[in-house]
C-alpha positions as CSV (number, residue, x, y, z in Angstrom):
1,M,57.7,-51.9,-31.5
2,K,56.8,-51.5,-35.2
3,A,60.2,-52.9,-36.2
4,I,59.7,-56.0,-34.2
5,V,56.2,-56.5,-35.7
6,D,57.5,-55.9,-39.2
7,R,60.4,-58.3,-38.7
8,G,58.0,-61.0,-37.4
9,Y,55.6,-60.4,-40.3
10,G,58.4,-60.6,-42.8
11,K,59.7,-63.9,-41.3
12,A,56.1,-65.4,-41.3
13,H,55.6,-64.1,-44.8
14,R,58.8,-65.9,-46.0
15,M,58.0,-69.1,-44.1
16,L,54.5,-69.4,-45.4
17,S,55.6,-68.6,-49.0
18,D,58.2,-71.3,-48.7
19,M,55.5,-73.7,-47.6
20,D,53.5,-72.9,-50.8
21,F,50.8,-70.9,-48.9
22,R,49.2,-68.4,-51.2
23,I,50.4,-65.4,-49.2
24,H,49.5,-63.0,-52.0
25,L,45.9,-63.6,-51.1
26,L,46.5,-62.3,-47.5
27,D,48.4,-59.3,-49.0
28,T,45.4,-58.5,-51.2
29,L,43.1,-58.6,-48.2
30,N,45.4,-56.3,-46.3
31,K,45.3,-53.9,-49.2
32,E,41.5,-54.0,-49.2
33,Q,41.5,-53.3,-45.5
34,E,43.8,-50.3,-46.0
35,A,41.5,-49.0,-48.9
36,L,38.4,-49.3,-46.6
37,E,40.2,-47.4,-43.9
38,K,41.2,-44.7,-46.4
39,D,37.6,-44.4,-47.5
40,Y,36.5,-43.9,-43.9
41,W,39.0,-41.1,-43.4
42,Q,37.7,-39.5,-46.6
43,G,34.2,-39.4,-45.1
44,R,32.5,-42.6,-46.1
45,T,30.6,-44.7,-43.6
46,L,31.6,-48.3,-43.9
47,S,29.7,-51.6,-43.5
48,F,30.8,-53.5,-40.4
49,G,30.2,-56.7,-42.3
50,D,32.6,-55.6,-45.1
51,L,35.3,-55.0,-42.4
52,T,34.8,-58.3,-40.5
53,N,34.6,-60.2,-43.8
54,L,38.2,-59.3,-44.6
55,S,39.4,-60.8,-41.4
56,G,37.2,-63.8,-41.8
57,K,38.5,-64.4,-45.3
58,G,42.0,-64.2,-44.1
59,L,41.7,-66.6,-41.2
60,G,39.6,-68.9,-43.5
61,L,42.6,-69.1,-45.9
62,V,44.9,-69.9,-43.0
63,F,42.6,-72.6,-41.7
64,T,42.1,-74.2,-45.1
65,F,45.9,-74.3,-45.5
66,T,46.1,-76.6,-42.5
67,A,43.8,-79.1,-44.3
68,R,46.2,-79.1,-47.3
69,V,49.4,-79.3,-45.2
70,S,47.9,-82.2,-43.1
71,G,46.7,-84.0,-46.2
72,M,43.1,-83.9,-45.0
73,I,41.6,-82.1,-47.9
74,E,38.1,-83.4,-47.0
75,N,38.2,-80.9,-44.1
76,T,38.8,-77.8,-46.3
77,A,35.2,-76.5,-46.4
78,C,34.6,-77.0,-42.7
79,L,37.9,-75.4,-41.8
80,Q,37.2,-72.5,-44.2
81,R,33.8,-71.8,-42.5
82,L,35.3,-72.1,-39.0
83,G,38.2,-69.8,-39.9
84,R,35.9,-67.2,-41.4
85,A,33.6,-67.2,-38.3
86,I,36.5,-66.9,-35.9
87,G,38.1,-64.2,-38.0
88,Q,35.0,-62.1,-37.9
89,I,34.6,-62.6,-34.1
90,V,38.3,-61.7,-33.5
91,Y,37.9,-58.5,-35.5
92,T,34.8,-57.6,-33.5
93,I,36.5,-58.3,-30.2
94,D,39.5,-56.3,-31.2
95,C,37.2,-53.3,-32.1
96,L,35.4,-53.6,-28.8
97,E,38.6,-53.8,-26.7
98,D,40.3,-50.9,-28.5
99,L,37.3,-48.6,-28.9
100,E,38.0,-46.3,-26.0
101,T,41.7,-45.9,-26.8
102,D,41.1,-45.6,-30.6
103,L,38.6,-42.8,-30.0
104,A,40.8,-41.0,-27.6
105,K,43.8,-41.2,-30.0
106,G,41.8,-40.5,-33.2
107,R,42.7,-44.0,-34.6
108,F,40.6,-46.1,-36.9
109,N,38.0,-48.4,-35.3
110,G,35.7,-50.5,-37.3
111,L,32.7,-49.9,-35.0
112,Q,33.1,-46.1,-35.3
113,A,33.7,-46.4,-39.1
114,A,30.4,-48.3,-39.4
115,G,28.5,-45.7,-37.6
116,M,27.8,-47.9,-34.6
117,V,29.2,-45.5,-32.0
118,E,27.6,-42.3,-30.7
119,D,29.1,-40.1,-28.0
120,G,32.0,-42.6,-27.5
121,R,29.7,-45.6,-26.9
122,L,28.1,-48.3,-28.9
123,T,24.5,-47.5,-29.8
124,A,21.7,-49.8,-28.4
125,E,21.0,-51.0,-31.9
126,S,24.7,-51.9,-32.4
127,L,24.8,-53.9,-29.2
128,S,21.8,-55.8,-30.4
129,A,23.4,-56.4,-33.8
130,L,26.5,-57.7,-32.2
131,N,24.7,-60.4,-30.2
132,Y,26.1,-63.6,-31.7
133,F,24.4,-65.9,-29.2
């Protein structure tokens, strides 16, 4: 499976680069994510906001790129905010969906890394903090 994902990522990476997308910015965000995960495995509790912000920044970059490609530069700020919000929500949903499996397999999970999980479950305080609506 990893080979398929790596091939798909490589193809997307080349395609976006060819379209003059600043792919190096996404690469930088990916490295920042890897560094945060390494910090966690070394015993540091992370901020859930720091983790979600990386996904938000990444999707914000992608959304603003669509304004440039479509020639509708006036939509850049709105699309950046929308992409950022959706990126943060997607990261949160992914953490929630994967929590049980990640804990069982000893894998990284942002909720766990941020100290929002006790005894394999989200704390009441964490549930309240995740209430977006």
